[in-house]
Wavefront OBJ file of the C-alpha trace (Angstrom):
o trace
v -33.869 -17.060 -23.300
v -34.839 -17.141 -19.643
v -36.205 -13.612 -19.679
v -39.241 -12.067 -21.309
v -38.797 -10.980 -24.936
v -40.002 -7.479 -24.063
v -37.146 -7.046 -21.610
v -33.886 -6.044 -23.175
v -30.448 -6.743 -21.775
v -29.891 -3.130 -20.786
v -33.040 -3.151 -18.621
v -31.938 -6.340 -16.890
v -28.464 -4.978 -16.208
v -29.859 -1.700 -14.850
v -32.321 -3.529 -12.597
v -29.598 -5.792 -11.215
v -27.287 -2.814 -10.625
v -30.062 -0.944 -8.800
v -30.719 -3.919 -6.538
v -27.013 -4.331 -5.836
v -26.660 -0.621 -5.037
v -29.601 -0.751 -2.617
v -28.253 -3.853 -0.862
v -24.784 -2.342 -0.505
v -26.105 0.950 0.844
v -28.300 -0.947 3.305
v -25.421 -3.175 4.472
v -23.107 -0.177 4.912
v -25.748 1.838 6.771
v -26.645 -1.085 9.011
v -22.990 -1.577 9.967
v -22.801 2.109 10.891
v -26.049 1.945 12.836
v -24.932 -1.129 14.750
v -21.615 0.501 15.635
v -23.447 3.575 16.920
v -25.778 1.392 18.995
v -22.785 -0.486 20.391
v -21.172 2.765 21.528
v -24.388 3.994 23.133
v -25.263 0.676 24.771
v -28.544 0.423 22.862
v -30.310 -2.455 21.114
v -27.965 -4.085 18.581
v -28.585 -5.411 15.114
v -28.393 -9.222 15.132
v -25.283 -10.583 13.444
v -27.529 -12.795 11.307
v -29.048 -9.653 9.781
v -25.621 -8.220 8.975
v -24.651 -11.483 7.293
v -27.969 -11.706 5.447
v -27.632 -8.256 3.875
v -24.014 -8.919 2.994
v -24.867 -12.296 1.476
v -27.687 -10.756 -0.616
v -25.237 -8.886 -2.833
v -24.302 -6.345 -0.158
v -20.708 -7.579 0.043
v -19.044 -4.302 -0.800
v -21.200 -2.381 1.674
v -20.461 -4.917 4.400
v -16.714 -4.847 3.831
v -16.619 -1.049 3.579
v -18.780 -0.786 6.700
v -16.285 -2.929 8.585
v -13.387 -0.760 7.444
v -14.981 2.690 7.775
v -16.701 2.115 11.112
v -14.048 -0.282 12.491
v -16.914 -2.571 13.338
v -16.877 -6.347 13.821
v -13.168 -6.397 12.991
v -12.330 -8.546 16.030
v -14.615 -11.380 14.920
v -12.781 -13.833 12.677
v -15.962 -14.923 10.904
v -16.676 -11.356 9.789
v -13.061 -10.771 8.737
v -13.081 -13.979 6.686
v -16.590 -14.354 5.326
v -17.420 -10.747 4.376
v -14.498 -10.519 1.896
v -15.233 -14.063 0.655
v -18.863 -13.106 0.030
v -17.710 -10.014 -1.852
v -15.380 -12.066 -4.070
v -18.110 -14.635 -4.803
v -20.538 -11.830 -5.677
v -18.070 -10.170 -8.044
v -17.418 -13.501 -9.780
v -21.169 -14.153 -10.091
v -21.727 -10.683 -11.544
v -18.898 -11.048 -14.058
v -20.078 -14.491 -15.169
v -23.717 -13.360 -15.290
v -22.849 -10.283 -17.323
v -20.749 -12.354 -19.718
v -23.560 -14.857 -20.229
v -26.086 -12.083 -20.747
v -24.134 -10.056 -23.302
v -22.450 -12.816 -25.297
l 1 2 3 4 5 6 7 8 9 10 11 12 13 14 15 16 17 18 19 20 21 22 23 24 25 26 27 28 29 30 31 32 33 34 35 36 37 38 39 40 41 42 43 44 45 46 47 48 49 50 51 52 53 54 55 56 57 58 59 60 61 62 63 64 65 66 67 68 69 70 71 72 73 74 75 76 77 78 79 80 81 82 83 84 85 86 87 88 89 90 91 92 93 94 95 96 97 98 99 100 101 102
């Protein structure tokens, strides 16, 4: 196996879920923060950072942030790539979980 013998599958799954939860919370919060900054005319979060967090398994947080805060919804690349990233991440998680528990 690719993982240490002392690590069990449950530990790996819990660690991955914790990382995914953190990335999604961060992506959601950053979308909200950027929307607030946009309204107040303050320093904005670079779009690269929003994409980076969303690409690093923060897809759900990014998509929900777009919907809840009505943020970046006029940019086609956000409307297209955020949901695509989410779908790719779900597929990777399903395949990874299957390979781990089979």
